[in-house]
N, C-alpha and C positions, 0 to 999 in steps of 0.2 A: 737036248735042245731047250727044255724047260729051265734047266739050271742057267744056261747062257742068257736066256731072256730075263730071268729074275735078277741075275748079276748085272746085266746091262741097265735094267730099270733102277737098281740101287745106285749104280754109278751115275746115271743121269740125275737122280734126285740129289745126290751129294754134290754134284757139279752145280746145280741150280742154287743150292743152299750156299755154296762157297762163292758164287757170283754175288749174292746179296751181301755176304759178310765181307767180301773184298771191296765193295763199292764205297764203304764209309767206315770210319772208326772214331772212337772218342779220343780227345786230347785234352791236356790241361794247359791252359794259357792264362797266366797271371792268377792262378788259383781258381779259375772258372773252368768247368768241364764243358767242352764244346764238341761239335761234330766237324770232322774233316773228311775229305775224300781219301782214297787209298794212298795218295802221295803226301798227305798231311796238309793239304791246302784247305783253308777255312771254308766252311759252308755257310751260306746266308739264306735268309727268307726275305720275301718281298711283300710288303703290306698290300699291294694292289692285286695280289693273287687271291683266289677264292679257295676254300678248302677243296682239295682234289682237282684244282684247275690252275694251270699256269697262264698268266697274262703277260709274260715276258717273251716276246718273239722278235725276230729280225734284228734291228740295231741293239735293242735291249739284250737279247741273247748273245750278241757278239761281245758285249761288255760284261755280261753276267752269264757265262756258259752254264747251262743246266747240267746237273749230275745225271748223265745218261744211264738208263737201265738197259741191260742186255735183254734180248728176246728171251722170253721164258722166265724172267726174274719174278720171284714170288715175294709177297709181303712177309715181313719178319720183325718182331719186337718193336712195334710202333711205326715201322717203315712200310710204305706202300708205293706202288707205281702210279704215275699219272700219264695219260695219253696227251701228247702235245698236238697243236694244230697241224704240224707237219707230219703227223702219224707216228713219230718216234715216241719212246717212253722215257720218263725221267723218274728219279726217286723223290719221294716226299716223306717228311717226318711229321707224324701227327697230322697228316692231311695237307701240310704246307710244303709245296715244292721247294727244293733246295738247289742252290747255285754256288759256283765259285766266282771270284772277281778277277778280272783281267789285270788289275793293277797290283794284286798280291803277287809277289815275285818268288817267295820262298815259303816253305812250311812255317806256320806260326804267324805269318803276316795277317793283320786284321784291318787293313785299310778301308775295307768296304763297310765296316760297321757305322751306321748312322748316315750313310750317303743319302742326300736329298730327303732325309728324315723317314725314308721308307724301307731301307735295307738294314737287316739286323743279323748278328751272328746266330747261327742255329745252336742253341744251348742244349746240352744233355740234361735230362731231368735228374 
């Protein structure tokens, strides 16, 4: 029984780690390293957010869908989770919540960069 419990614990830990790694990835767009979601859609930050807190809800979140974090997701390599006002969690890089943009239609689109002067591509360091 002890072997099964230890094996199950290892499987759960590796699953949580893979959930984090599968949520985002690095991409190269025009010579700049950026972050995208698992499908290659560009991730953005919002100037009106606070470190560790999203201020993009309701209509804002409909246009700028947050990068949702699965239950049990753990911080990894500069990435953390942020609890939203609706109780769900989303990913944040360096404390800044990240979002996709509804007008980006395919991987590599960056049409959200600079919108209203407050939306910016999440760049990899």
